[in-house]
Structures are given as C-alpha cells and as structure tokens.
NUDO-362771 format. One record per residue (C-alpha): residue number from 1; x, y, z; residue in one letter. Coordinates in nm, 2 decimals, padded with zeros to 4 digits. Example, Ala and Ser with C-alpha at 12.3 -4.5 7.8 and 13.67 -1.06 7.14 Angstrom:
[node 1,[01.23,-00.45,00.78],"a"],
[node 2,[01.37,-00.11,00.71],"s"],
% end
This chain:
[node 1,[-01.34,-01.92,00.97],"m"],
[node 2,[-01.72,-01.75,01.10],"d"],
[node 3,[-02.03,-01.71,00.90],"d"],
[node 4,[-02.10,-01.38,00.84],"q"],
[node 5,[-02.20,-01.08,00.60],"v"],
[node 6,[-02.00,-00.88,00.44],"f"],
[node 7,[-02.14,-00.52,00.38],"v"],
[node 8,[-01.97,-00.34,00.08],"l"],
[node 9,[-02.05,00.08,00.07],"f"],
[node 10,[-01.93,00.18,-00.27],"g"],
[node 11,[-02.05,-00.16,-00.38],"g"],
[node 12,[-02.10,-00.07,-00.72],"s"],
[node 13,[-01.79,00.16,-00.81],"g"],
[node 14,[-01.48,00.14,-00.98],"d"],
[node 15,[-01.28,-00.06,-00.66],"l"],
[node 16,[-01.53,-00.27,-00.56],"a"],
[node 17,[-01.60,-00.37,-00.93],"k"],
[node 18,[-01.21,-00.40,-01.00],"r"],
[node 19,[-01.05,-00.53,-00.68],"k"],
[node 20,[-01.28,-00.62,-00.39],"i"],
[node 21,[-01.58,-00.84,-00.60],"i"],
[node 22,[-01.29,-01.03,-00.76],"p"],
[node 23,[-01.12,-01.06,-00.47],"a"],
[node 24,[-01.41,-01.24,-00.28],"l"],
[node 25,[-01.50,-01.46,-00.60],"y"],
[node 26,[-01.15,-01.59,-00.60],"n"],
[node 27,[-01.19,-01.65,-00.19],"l"],
[node 28,[-01.49,-01.78,-00.28],"y"],
[node 29,[-01.32,-02.03,-00.53],"l"],
[node 30,[-01.01,-02.10,-00.37],"g"],
[node 31,[-01.25,-02.27,-00.05],"g"],
[node 32,[-01.14,-01.97,00.16],"k"],
[node 33,[-01.49,-01.83,00.21],"m"],
[node 34,[-01.69,-01.92,00.56],"p"],
[node 35,[-01.95,-02.18,00.48],"s"],
[node 36,[-02.19,-01.95,00.53],"r"],
[node 37,[-02.20,-01.63,00.43],"f"],
[node 38,[-02.37,-01.31,00.23],"a"],
[node 39,[-02.28,-01.00,00.05],"v"],
[node 40,[-02.49,-00.71,00.07],"l"],
[node 41,[-02.34,-00.45,-00.20],"g"],
[node 42,[-02.47,-00.05,-00.09],"l"],
[node 43,[-02.47,00.22,-00.37],"s"],
[node 44,[-02.68,00.50,-00.47],"r"],
[node 45,[-02.80,00.32,-00.77],"k"],
[node 46,[-03.17,00.19,-00.76],"p"],
[node 47,[-03.08,-00.13,-00.90],"l"],
[node 48,[-03.30,-00.45,-00.86],"p"],
[node 49,[-03.10,-00.73,-00.73],"r"],
[node 50,[-03.11,-00.93,-01.06],"a"],
[node 51,[-02.93,-00.63,-01.20],"a"],
[node 52,[-02.69,-00.65,-00.94],"y"],
[node 53,[-02.56,-00.99,-00.97],"q"],
[node 54,[-02.53,-00.94,-01.33],"e"],
[node 55,[-02.32,-00.66,-01.27],"f"],
[node 56,[-02.11,-00.88,-01.07],"i"],
[node 57,[-02.09,-01.11,-01.33],"v"],
[node 58,[-01.97,-00.88,-01.58],"n"],
[node 59,[-01.69,-00.75,-01.31],"s"],
[node 60,[-01.56,-01.12,-01.27],"l"],
[node 61,[-01.53,-01.16,-01.65],"k"],
[node 62,[-01.28,-00.90,-01.72],"e"],
[node 63,[-01.11,-00.85,-01.35],"f"],
[node 64,[-01.10,-01.19,-01.15],"s"],
[node 65,[-00.73,-01.34,-01.21],"r"],
[node 66,[-00.94,-01.67,-01.23],"h"],
[node 67,[-01.09,-01.72,-01.52],"k"],
[node 68,[-01.46,-01.80,-01.55],"i"],
[node 69,[-01.49,-02.15,-01.68],"h"],
[node 70,[-01.85,-02.24,-01.54],"s"],
[node 71,[-02.15,-02.03,-01.52],"a"],
[node 72,[-02.27,-02.23,-01.25],"d"],
[node 73,[-01.96,-02.13,-01.07],"e"],
[node 74,[-02.02,-01.77,-01.06],"v"],
[node 75,[-02.43,-01.84,-01.05],"e"],
[node 76,[-02.34,-02.01,-00.67],"k"],
[node 77,[-02.17,-01.69,-00.59],"f"],
[node 78,[-02.38,-01.47,-00.67],"a"],
[node 79,[-02.64,-01.58,-00.52],"s"],
[node 80,[-02.50,-01.52,-00.17],"h"],
[node 81,[-02.50,-01.14,-00.34],"v"],
[node 82,[-02.77,-00.93,-00.24],"y"],
[node 83,[-02.84,-00.56,-00.31],"y"],
[node 84,[-03.00,-00.23,-00.13],"l"],
[node 85,[-03.05,00.13,-00.31],"p"],
[node 86,[-02.87,00.31,-00.01],"f"],
[node 87,[-02.75,00.69,00.04],"d"],
[node 88,[-02.47,00.67,00.32],"a"],
[node 89,[-02.50,01.02,00.38],"s"],
[node 90,[-02.84,00.96,00.54],"q"],
[node 91,[-02.89,00.89,00.88],"p"],
[node 92,[-03.25,00.75,00.86],"e"],
[node 93,[-03.20,00.51,00.56],"q"],
[node 94,[-02.96,00.28,00.81],"y"],
[node 95,[-03.28,00.17,00.99],"s"],
[node 96,[-03.34,00.00,00.65],"t"],
[node 97,[-03.01,-00.09,00.66],"l"],
[node 98,[-03.00,-00.30,00.97],"n"],
[node 99,[-03.33,-00.46,00.87],"e"],
[node 100,[-03.22,-00.56,00.54],"t"],
[node 101,[-02.88,-00.70,00.74],"v"],
[node 102,[-03.11,-00.90,00.97],"r"],
[node 103,[-03.31,-01.01,00.71],"s"],
[node 104,[-03.04,-01.13,00.56],"i"],
[node 105,[-02.87,-01.32,00.82],"e"],
[node 106,[-03.22,-01.49,00.89],"q"],
[node 107,[-03.29,-01.60,00.57],"e"],
[node 108,[-02.95,-01.75,00.53],"n"],
[node 109,[-02.98,-01.90,00.93],"d"],
[node 110,[-02.63,-01.65,00.98],"l"],
[node 111,[-02.50,-01.52,01.33],"p"],
[node 112,[-02.47,-01.17,01.36],"q"],
[node 113,[-02.09,-01.17,01.24],"n"],
[node 114,[-02.05,-00.86,01.07],"r"],
[node 115,[-01.81,-00.71,00.82],"i"],
[node 116,[-01.86,-00.34,00.71],"f"],
[node 117,[-01.61,-00.24,00.39],"y"],
[node 118,[-01.60,00.15,00.32],"l"],
[node 119,[-01.49,00.17,-00.03],"s"],
[node 120,[-01.61,00.55,-00.07],"m"],
[node 121,[-01.52,00.88,-00.02],"a"],
[node 122,[-01.34,00.95,00.30],"p"],
[node 123,[-01.49,01.24,00.40],"d"],
[node 124,[-01.78,00.97,00.49],"l"],
[node 125,[-01.56,00.76,00.69],"f"],
[node 126,[-01.62,00.89,01.05],"d"],
[node 127,[-01.99,00.95,00.92],"e"],
[node 128,[-02.10,00.61,00.85],"v"],
[node 129,[-01.92,00.49,01.13],"a"],
[node 130,[-02.16,00.70,01.36],"l"],
[node 131,[-02.44,00.63,01.15],"n"],
[node 132,[-02.40,00.21,01.18],"l"],
[node 133,[-02.35,00.27,01.55],"k"],
[node 134,[-02.70,00.51,01.56],"a"],
[node 135,[-02.88,00.28,01.34],"g"],
[node 136,[-02.82,-00.04,01.54],"g"],
[node 137,[-02.60,-00.20,01.30],"l"],
[node 138,[-02.29,-00.28,01.62],"t"],
[node 139,[-02.58,-00.43,01.84],"d"],
[node 140,[-02.51,-00.75,01.74],"t"],
[node 141,[-02.40,-01.12,01.96],"s"],
[node 142,[-02.15,-01.17,01.75],"g"],
[node 143,[-01.85,-00.99,01.62],"w"],
[node 144,[-01.82,-00.66,01.41],"r"],
[node 145,[-01.55,-00.53,01.20],"r"],
[node 146,[-01.48,-00.18,00.97],"l"],
[node 147,[-01.24,-00.15,00.67],"i"],
[node 148,[-01.10,00.14,00.55],"i"],
[node 149,[-00.96,00.26,00.25],"e"],
[node 150,[-00.72,00.50,00.24],"k"],
[node 151,[-00.61,00.81,00.30],"p"],
[node 152,[-00.72,00.82,00.69],"f"],
[node 153,[-00.70,01.23,00.75],"g"],
[node 154,[-00.51,01.45,00.53],"h"],
[node 155,[-00.31,01.55,00.83],"d"],
[node 156,[-00.23,01.48,01.20],"l"],
[node 157,[-00.53,01.67,01.30],"a"],
[node 158,[-00.80,01.57,01.08],"s"],
[node 159,[-00.67,01.17,01.11],"a"],
[node 160,[-00.70,01.22,01.47],"t"],
[node 161,[-01.01,01.36,01.46],"l"],
[node 162,[-01.13,01.09,01.29],"l"],
[node 163,[-01.04,00.82,01.44],"n"],
[node 164,[-01.17,00.96,01.79],"e"],
[node 165,[-01.49,00.96,01.61],"r"],
[node 166,[-01.48,00.61,01.44],"i"],
[node 167,[-01.33,00.49,01.76],"s"],
[node 168,[-01.73,00.60,01.95],"s"],
[node 169,[-01.83,00.33,01.73],"a"],
[node 170,[-01.64,00.09,01.70],"f"],
[node 171,[-01.29,-00.05,01.92],"a"],
[node 172,[-00.97,-00.03,01.79],"e"],
[node 173,[-00.90,-00.38,01.74],"h"],
[node 174,[-01.23,-00.34,01.55],"e"],
[node 175,[-01.06,-00.09,01.29],"v"],
[node 176,[-00.90,-00.28,00.98],"y"],
[node 177,[-00.73,00.03,00.82],"r"],
[node 178,[-00.63,-00.12,00.48],"i"],
[node 179,[-00.32,-00.03,00.28],"d"],
[node 180,[-00.33,-00.26,-00.02],"h"],
[node 181,[00.06,-00.23,-00.02],"y"],
[node 182,[00.09,-00.47,00.26],"l"],
[node 183,[-00.13,-00.71,00.09],"g"],
[node 184,[00.14,-00.81,-00.15],"k"],
[node 185,[00.33,-01.10,-00.13],"e"],
[node 186,[00.68,-00.99,-00.19],"m"],
[node 187,[00.59,-00.69,00.13],"v"],
[node 188,[00.51,-01.00,00.33],"q"],
[node 189,[00.81,-01.21,00.24],"n"],
[node 190,[01.07,-00.93,00.41],"i"],
[node 191,[00.99,-01.10,00.75],"e"],
[node 192,[01.02,-01.45,00.62],"v"],
[node 193,[01.35,-01.35,00.43],"l"],
[node 194,[01.52,-01.18,00.70],"r"],
[node 195,[01.41,-01.36,01.02],"f"],
[node 196,[01.37,-01.72,00.83],"a"],
[node 197,[01.75,-01.69,00.67],"n"],
[node 198,[02.05,-01.71,00.90],"s"],
[node 199,[02.25,-01.53,00.67],"i"],
[node 200,[02.06,-01.24,00.64],"f"],
[node 201,[01.96,-01.11,01.00],"e"],
[node 202,[02.35,-01.10,01.10],"p"],
[node 203,[02.42,-00.90,00.81],"l"],
[node 204,[02.10,-00.66,00.86],"w"],
[node 205,[02.27,-00.39,01.03],"n"],
[node 206,[02.50,-00.09,01.00],"s"],
[node 207,[02.80,-00.28,00.98],"h"],
[node 208,[02.71,-00.46,00.68],"y"],
[node 209,[02.49,-00.24,00.47],"i"],
[node 210,[02.55,00.06,00.29],"a"],
[node 211,[02.24,00.21,00.18],"n"],
[node 212,[01.91,00.10,00.18],"v"],
[node 213,[01.70,00.23,-00.18],"q"],
[node 214,[01.30,00.23,-00.16],"i"],
[node 215,[01.13,00.32,-00.52],"t"],
[node 216,[00.80,00.29,-00.62],"s"],
[node 217,[00.73,00.44,-00.99],"s"],
[node 218,[00.43,00.49,-01.21],"e"],
[node 219,[00.40,00.55,-01.58],"l"],
[node 220,[00.08,00.67,-01.60],"v"],
[node 221,[-00.04,01.00,-01.49],"g"],
[node 222,[-00.28,01.15,-01.25],"v"],
[node 223,[-00.56,01.04,-01.47],"e"],
[node 224,[-00.88,01.07,-01.34],"d"],
[node 225,[-00.79,01.14,-01.02],"r"],
[node 226,[-00.73,01.50,-01.06],"a"],
[node 227,[-00.95,01.63,-00.76],"s"],
[node 228,[-00.82,01.39,-00.51],"y"],
[node 229,[-00.45,01.44,-00.61],"y"],
[node 230,[-00.48,01.80,-00.60],"e"],
[node 231,[-00.52,01.78,-00.26],"h"],
[node 232,[-00.31,01.47,-00.19],"a"],
[node 233,[00.02,01.50,-00.40],"g"],
[node 234,[00.28,01.22,-00.40],"a"],
[node 235,[00.35,01.32,00.01],"l"],
[node 236,[00.03,01.20,00.10],"r"],
[node 237,[-00.08,00.98,-00.15],"d"],
[node 238,[00.22,00.73,-00.13],"m"],
[node 239,[00.51,00.86,00.13],"v"],
[node 240,[00.26,00.90,00.41],"q"],
[node 241,[00.16,00.55,00.40],"n"],
[node 242,[00.30,00.32,00.12],"h"],
[node 243,[00.64,00.40,00.15],"m"],
[node 244,[00.71,00.43,00.50],"l"],
[node 245,[00.54,00.12,00.56],"q"],
[node 246,[00.79,-00.09,00.34],"m"],
[node 247,[01.03,00.08,00.51],"l"],
[node 248,[00.94,-00.04,00.84],"m"],
[node 249,[00.93,-00.39,00.73],"m"],
[node 250,[01.29,-00.32,00.62],"v"],
[node 251,[01.39,-00.15,00.92],"a"],
[node 252,[01.21,-00.34,01.22],"m"],
[node 253,[01.34,-00.58,01.47],"e"],
[node 254,[01.25,-00.94,01.55],"p"],
[node 255,[00.89,-00.93,01.66],"p"],
[node 256,[00.95,-01.10,02.10],"s"],
[node 257,[00.66,-01.32,01.97],"r"],
[node 258,[00.48,-01.46,01.68],"l"],
[node 259,[00.18,-01.24,01.73],"n"],
[node 260,[00.03,-00.99,01.54],"t"],
[node 261,[00.09,-00.68,01.85],"e"],
[node 262,[00.45,-00.82,01.87],"a"],
[node 263,[00.49,-00.75,01.54],"i"],
[node 264,[00.30,-00.43,01.52],"r"],
[node 265,[00.50,-00.29,01.82],"d"],
[node 266,[00.82,-00.37,01.64],"e"],
[node 267,[00.70,-00.15,01.33],"k"],
[node 268,[00.55,00.13,01.52],"v"],
[node 269,[00.93,00.15,01.70],"k"],
[node 270,[01.08,00.20,01.33],"v"],
[node 271,[00.85,00.53,01.31],"l"],
[node 272,[00.93,00.63,01.66],"r"],
[node 273,[01.32,00.61,01.57],"s"],
[node 274,[01.26,00.77,01.27],"l"],
[node 275,[01.50,01.12,01.28],"r"],
[node 276,[01.29,01.43,01.21],"k"],
[node 277,[01.36,01.67,00.97],"f"],
[node 278,[01.46,02.03,01.05],"t"],
[node 279,[01.36,02.31,00.81],"q"],
[node 280,[01.75,02.28,00.68],"e"],
[node 281,[01.72,01.96,00.64],"d"],
[node 282,[01.42,02.03,00.41],"m"],
[node 283,[01.64,02.12,00.08],"t"],
[node 284,[01.93,01.87,00.16],"k"],
[node 285,[01.70,01.58,00.24],"y"],
[node 286,[01.40,01.61,00.05],"v"],
[node 287,[01.36,01.63,-00.33],"v"],
[node 288,[00.99,01.71,-00.47],"r"],
[node 289,[00.93,01.77,-00.90],"g"],
[node 290,[00.66,01.75,-01.11],"q"],
[node 291,[00.60,01.63,-01.44],"y"],
[node 292,[00.59,01.86,-01.79],"i"],
[node 293,[00.49,01.73,-02.12],"p"],
[node 294,[00.70,01.48,-02.28],"g"],
[node 295,[00.68,01.13,-02.53],"k"],
[node 296,[00.64,00.80,-02.39],"m"],
[node 297,[00.63,00.56,-02.67],"d"],
[node 298,[00.62,00.74,-02.85],"g"],
[node 299,[00.30,00.97,-02.75],"q"],
[node 300,[00.32,01.32,-02.63],"h"],
[node 301,[00.18,01.32,-02.33],"v"],
[node 302,[00.06,01.64,-02.12],"l"],
[node 303,[00.25,01.79,-01.84],"g"],
[node 304,[00.08,01.82,-01.50],"y"],
[node 305,[-00.01,02.12,-01.53],"l"],
[node 306,[-00.22,02.06,-01.86],"n"],
[node 307,[-00.37,01.76,-01.74],"e"],
[node 308,[-00.75,01.79,-01.73],"p"],
[node 309,[-00.91,01.94,-01.37],"g"],
[node 310,[-00.56,02.06,-01.25],"i"],
[node 311,[-00.50,02.43,-01.19],"d"],
[node 312,[-00.28,02.58,-01.43],"a"],
[node 313,[-00.07,02.67,-01.16],"h"],
[node 314,[-00.03,02.46,-00.95],"s"],
[node 315,[00.21,02.37,-00.65],"n"],
[node 316,[00.14,02.02,-00.63],"t"],
[node 317,[00.42,01.75,-00.64],"e"],
[node 318,[00.39,01.44,-00.90],"t"],
[node 319,[00.72,01.34,-00.73],"f"],
[node 320,[00.93,01.26,-00.38],"v"],
[node 321,[01.27,01.15,-00.30],"a"],
[node 322,[01.40,01.16,00.03],"a"],
[node 323,[01.69,01.06,00.25],"k"],
[node 324,[01.60,00.90,00.60],"l"],
[node 325,[01.76,00.77,00.88],"f"],
[node 326,[01.61,00.55,01.15],"v"],
[node 327,[01.79,00.66,01.49],"d"],
[node 328,[01.86,00.35,01.62],"n"],
[node 329,[02.14,00.14,01.72],"f"],
[node 330,[02.07,-00.09,01.45],"r"],
[node 331,[02.04,00.13,01.19],"w"],
[node 332,[02.27,00.42,01.31],"a"],
[node 333,[02.42,00.61,01.01],"g"],
[node 334,[02.29,00.42,00.73],"v"],
[node 335,[02.03,00.65,00.46],"p"],
[node 336,[01.74,00.50,00.37],"f"],
[node 337,[01.69,00.64,00.02],"y"],
[node 338,[01.28,00.66,-00.09],"i"],
[node 339,[01.17,00.81,-00.43],"r"],
[node 340,[00.81,00.77,-00.54],"t"],
[node 341,[00.69,00.99,-00.89],"g"],
[node 342,[00.37,00.96,-01.16],"k"],
[node 343,[00.50,01.01,-01.54],"r"],
[node 344,[00.83,00.82,-01.50],"l"],
[node 345,[01.04,00.58,-01.70],"d"],
[node 346,[00.93,00.26,-01.54],"a"],
[node 347,[00.68,00.10,-01.35],"k"],
[node 348,[00.77,-00.06,-01.06],"t"],
[node 349,[00.83,-00.15,-00.70],"t"],
[node 350,[01.11,-00.26,-00.57],"k"],
[node 351,[01.37,-00.24,-00.22],"i"],
[node 352,[01.73,-00.29,-00.31],"v"],
[node 353,[01.98,-00.38,00.00],"i"],
[node 354,[02.33,-00.21,-00.13],"e"],
[node 355,[02.60,-00.38,00.11],"f"],
[node 356,[02.92,-00.23,00.21],"k"],
[node 357,[03.25,-00.28,-00.07],"g"],
[node 358,[03.54,-00.48,00.05],"t"],
[node 359,[03.82,-00.29,00.08],"p"],
[node 360,[04.05,-00.17,-00.15],"e"],
[node 361,[04.40,-00.33,-00.25],"r"],
[node 362,[04.31,-00.65,-00.14],"l"],
[node 363,[04.37,-00.93,-00.40],"y"],
[node 364,[04.05,-00.93,-00.53],"f"],
[node 365,[04.00,-00.55,-00.55],"n"],
[node 366,[04.33,-00.42,-00.61],"q"],
[node 367,[04.18,-00.15,-00.89],"d"],
[node 368,[03.92,-00.09,-00.64],"g"],
[node 369,[03.68,-00.18,-00.87],"q"],
[node 370,[03.50,-00.46,-00.70],"l"],
[node 371,[03.11,-00.43,-00.75],"k"],
[node 372,[02.89,-00.43,-00.40],"t"],
[node 373,[02.67,-00.66,-00.31],"n"],
[node 374,[02.33,-00.62,-00.36],"l"],
[node 375,[01.98,-00.79,-00.28],"l"],
[node 376,[01.71,-00.68,-00.42],"t"],
[node 377,[01.32,-00.75,-00.33],"i"],
[node 378,[01.12,-00.69,-00.65],"q"],
[node 379,[00.74,-00.63,-00.54],"v"],
[node 380,[00.57,-00.51,-00.86],"n"],
[node 381,[00.49,-00.59,-01.18],"p"],
[node 382,[00.68,-00.87,-01.09],"s"],
[node 383,[00.80,-01.05,-00.80],"e"],
[node 384,[01.10,-01.21,-00.68],"g"],
[node 385,[01.44,-01.18,-00.51],"i"],
[node 386,[01.80,-01.12,-00.72],"s"],
[node 387,[02.13,-01.10,-00.56],"m"],
[node 388,[02.44,-00.95,-00.69],"r"],
[node 389,[02.75,-01.14,-00.62],"l"],
[node 390,[03.12,-01.14,-00.81],"n"],
[node 391,[03.27,-01.38,-00.92],"a"],
[node 392,[03.55,-01.51,-01.13],"k"],
[node 393,[03.45,-01.59,-01.51],"s"],
[node 394,[03.64,-01.87,-01.67],"p"],
[node 395,[03.60,-01.66,-02.02],"e"],
[node 396,[03.76,-01.35,-01.95],"k"],
[node 397,[04.12,-01.48,-01.78],"d"],
[node 398,[04.02,-01.50,-01.42],"g"],
[node 399,[03.88,-01.16,-01.41],"v"],
[node 400,[03.62,-01.12,-01.14],"v"],
[node 401,[03.26,-00.99,-01.29],"l"],
[node 402,[02.93,-00.95,-01.10],"p"],
[node 403,[02.67,-01.24,-01.09],"i"],
[node 404,[02.28,-01.22,-01.08],"s"],
[node 405,[02.12,-01.48,-00.89],"i"],
[node 406,[01.76,-01.48,-00.93],"d"],
[node 407,[01.43,-01.62,-00.78],"f"],
[node 408,[01.12,-01.50,-00.94],"s"],
[node 409,[00.73,-01.59,-00.84],"q"],
[node 410,[00.50,-01.69,-01.11],"e"],
[node 411,[00.27,-01.45,-01.08],"t"],
[node 412,[-00.08,-01.50,-01.27],"k"],
[node 413,[-00.23,-01.77,-01.01],"d"],
[node 414,[-00.16,-01.61,-00.65],"l"],
[node 415,[-00.37,-01.47,-00.49],"p"],
[node 416,[-00.36,-01.07,-00.51],"e"],
[node 417,[-00.33,-00.78,-00.23],"a"],
[node 418,[-00.70,-00.75,-00.15],"y"],
[node 419,[-00.74,-01.10,-00.16],"e"],
[node 420,[-00.47,-01.18,00.08],"r"],
[node 421,[-00.61,-00.87,00.30],"l"],
[node 422,[-01.03,-00.93,00.29],"i"],
[node 423,[-00.90,-01.28,00.41],"f"],
[node 424,[-00.73,-01.14,00.68],"d"],
[node 425,[-01.00,-00.97,00.81],"a"],
[node 426,[-01.27,-01.21,00.76],"m"],
[node 427,[-01.06,-01.44,00.98],"r"],
[node 428,[-00.96,-01.19,01.23],"d"],
[node 429,[-00.59,-01.17,01.13],"d"],
[node 430,[-00.46,-00.77,01.16],"p"],
[node 431,[-00.12,-00.82,01.08],"t"],
[node 432,[-00.10,-00.65,00.79],"f"],
[node 433,[-00.35,-00.37,00.87],"f"],
[node 434,[-00.22,-00.04,01.00],"t"],
[node 435,[-00.24,00.07,01.38],"r"],
[node 436,[-00.39,00.40,01.52],"w"],
[node 437,[-00.05,00.43,01.67],"d"],
[node 438,[00.14,00.38,01.31],"e"],
[node 439,[-00.09,00.62,01.12],"v"],
[node 440,[-00.06,00.90,01.36],"s"],
[node 441,[00.29,00.85,01.43],"l"],
[node 442,[00.35,00.86,01.05],"a"],
[node 443,[00.15,01.22,01.05],"w"],
[node 444,[00.34,01.35,01.29],"k"],
[node 445,[00.63,01.29,01.09],"w"],
[node 446,[00.56,01.42,00.77],"i"],
[node 447,[00.43,01.72,00.90],"e"],
[node 448,[00.72,01.95,00.87],"p"],
[node 449,[00.74,01.84,00.53],"v"],
[node 450,[00.38,01.93,00.44],"l"],
[node 451,[00.46,02.28,00.55],"e"],
[node 452,[00.75,02.29,00.39],"a"],
[node 453,[00.60,02.22,00.03],"f"],
[node 454,[00.32,02.44,00.13],"a"],
[node 455,[00.57,02.71,00.18],"e"],
[node 456,[00.90,02.78,-00.03],"d"],
[node 457,[01.02,02.41,-00.07],"q"],
[node 458,[01.16,02.42,-00.45],"p"],
[node 459,[00.94,02.22,-00.71],"l"],
[node 460,[01.13,02.09,-00.99],"f"],
[node 461,[01.03,01.97,-01.31],"p"],
[node 462,[01.14,01.68,-01.51],"y"],
[node 463,[00.99,01.54,-01.84],"i"],
[node 464,[00.72,01.28,-01.86],"a"],
[node 465,[00.90,00.98,-01.93],"g"],
[node 466,[01.22,01.06,-01.77],"s"],
[node 467,[01.37,00.91,-01.42],"a"],
[node 468,[01.27,01.21,-01.23],"g"],
[node 469,[01.46,01.54,-01.17],"p"],
[node 470,[01.81,01.54,-01.14],"k"],
[node 471,[01.80,01.67,-00.81],"e"],
[node 472,[01.68,01.35,-00.72],"a"],
[node 473,[02.03,01.18,-00.79],"s"],
[node 474,[02.26,01.40,-00.66],"e"],
[node 475,[02.08,01.34,-00.35],"l"],
[node 476,[02.24,01.01,-00.34],"l"],
[node 477,[02.59,01.10,-00.56],"r"],
[node 478,[02.66,01.34,-00.27],"a"],
[node 479,[02.72,01.03,-00.04],"d"],
[node 480,[02.91,00.83,-00.33],"g"],
[node 481,[02.61,00.62,-00.41],"f"],
[node 482,[02.35,00.61,-00.69],"k"],
[node 483,[01.98,00.49,-00.78],"w"],
[node 484,[01.95,00.10,-00.90],"w"],
% end
C-alpha cells in the first residue's frame, strides 16, 4: 500500500468520533496502514494538536472494537495525527490547508498521495471539491482520492449537478462514494455464497425461487436527525441506496472477469432491468407509513409528529415497503419485496430467499403442508447464514418437519464496515463503492415514487414497536406469501 496523507474534513464530528477514527486505529493495529502515513483532522474548533490527539484517544476508548491495552500503541497512532482549525466554506483557507499538507508530507518524508474524506454536510461536497482544486491540493505528483458520504444529491437533478461539479476537480475513478452497507461482511459475502457454491447458482433463478425479501428495520426513531430526516424520509435515506444495493448484490449476474469494473457493470445491469413504477402501480406495489405513539420495552415513545424538530403536519414517511421486479431472463416474474422503517419491533437487516414449494399430493406432501425451503442471510445485528430444510422427525412417527442449518459468525473481532471500506479506498479498490451510473440509475428509478409521495400517495400510521402498517403484510398476502 502506498504511503499517504488522510485528510479528514469534519474531524471532530460524530461520524469521525464513532466510526472513522476507530476504523483508522484498528487498521493500524492490524498492520493494514501504510508504513508511513499521516492523518490530518479538520474542523472549525480552535484546538491545538495535543487537544485533538486527546480527542482521538477518548474516541478510541469509547468506540474502538479493540480495547486499549497499551498506552504506547495509542500514543504511536496519535503521533501520526495532526490538526488544523479550518472552515471548509471559506475558499481563502485552502491555501493554508495546502501548505499544511505539504509541510506534513515533508516532515514525514511522504509522497504526494492524498485521500480527502468529506465527513460533513452534503451541501458542501461540491464546494469543497472545487476549492481543493483551486487551492492547489489536487496538483500532486502522486494520486488523489475523494471519499464522499451519502446522501449524494436529493434527487436526480441535484445529484447530476453535484456530479458535474465534482467531476471538474476529480476524475470518476478518483471519487469513492461510500455506502457503509456495502462494507458489511455478509453483504460482501453474497457474491461468494452465490458464485463459489455450485449448489446455489443453478437454483438462483425464477425456476426455483418464489420470492426474495430484503428487510432493514430499526428500533430507534428519528432521534437527533430531525432536520435531515424531514427532507429525506425513509425512501431517500434507505431505499435509494442501501436497499437497492442489497438487491443488486442478490440479483446480479456472474461477472465476466474477477475485477472491479466487471462486478460493478453487473450491478448496473440490475438497475437497468428494474421495472419502473407507473402511477397506477404506486398504490398496488408501494406502501408507506409513519409511526405514531406506542410502547417499546414498557416505555412510552413519541410518534413521529411529536418528535422535537418535526413539523406537526409532516407528510414524511418513516416506513416503506415495496414489491419490485427485475425484468430479465433470470428473474422474470419473481417478486422482490423490500421493507425498511423506524420504530419497528426488531433491529435487523436480512435477506430471505424463499424457494418454490414441492408439488402437493406427493409422498411427503400429501396434505400440502410441507414448508418451503428458505435461505436467510443475516446482515445485522448478528451475521450469519441459515437454511430451512425439511426432514423426518424420529420422535413423531416419521412426520416431516422443518429443520434449520445455521452458520453464525462471531462479530466481536471482525473488521467493521468502515474499516473495510477505508482500507479499500487506501489501496485503490473501489469494488464496494458506488459508481456514478449506479447513483444516477437509482435516482431515475426512485423519482416517480418521490413524485407520488409528494402528491397523494396514502401515508399509513403504524404503532411504534409494531411490525409496520398492516398494508405492508397485505402486499405479500395478495401473492400468497408472508414476511419472514
């Protein structure tokens, strides 16, 4: 891995404290950082370097997956960390930033390889990219890379404009649009599960699969994200990126070559095949909801309209369920059901593949009650794979009952999503980052839904702590299925 400088915008923010700094430290402990590197934190706070290093140590004590056993280890890592009080909205400060980065490179004998991580307000992404170029920070003898958090735009028009502005400062291969779901172990494992096991790939099609279900549910409400969530809602916050990314991983064709662009090409083909909703489809195939007051763990919780910072007449959805179709030869006619929401009855992210049942009136299925086979990929909070099969019970006179074969992964010592993705960006592997054509196609698909939500699409209430609006269950019941 090349020696480099990691410039962290929003270096004292919540994401930096909880995820990015611990990820860098754990990569350092695991020997996955370059032999020579420096981290430069930027934020508006007027801190001396020693105070920022103390902030680093405190964030590691609280959020690092590796507990601190040696003060020397932390001090060695902190010695690589620098700080600059910086207002990213002020163009004149970028010349100072350029001088600081060059000084750090000279002090540590580093080549001009630079990563700029924008952990900051999305409306500053393009401004910062352009100012980095104007300030001379992209004029390097080495390489430069830009890591951008979601959301990438608010709709297709804003995303396109954002991309055009960023593209004037960074080439597409230098832009890493991060989606932390793509850093999760079991999401990355979908490829291996499918393509490295000959028992699955021949069955991974409409001949054998009845439906696919993708669920991402949260216990928490809007919390302190009211200002963001009111303008985003569940559709923009989860469906346009995380949910579609998981769908692409499940539905993609085997790549022609084992390289980054071939894999991303196959994901894009899924989006191109995703059936667009007509206005008539919206009420049949899309359900949206908003949580109302309820009880969770014996405690009363507020409804969305009662949350601090939320408009009392808000029409923002906190739940979305939808029935999707991938119109290609492999998946013709197979429904993909997705659902995501806040204040639901469980915290879970999982993908369930339900296979078609065996014919009725055969030897083992004479009453038509034989259970279908399920393959469940558990992404969060636990990670693992389970298969539901049918087997004869020796205790019940040969009655055929479902059994489960489970593989669960101990997650305590596994790298977290941000570790995997930052490591990939450092070594120039963009496989699990989103390419611009993925982003634009996702926005194109979602736009008719956004328009329907802005007009008269029904908004169904659901009690906090429930499984969501009953209409989401009816979406499947009409096809003879249920949510797993």
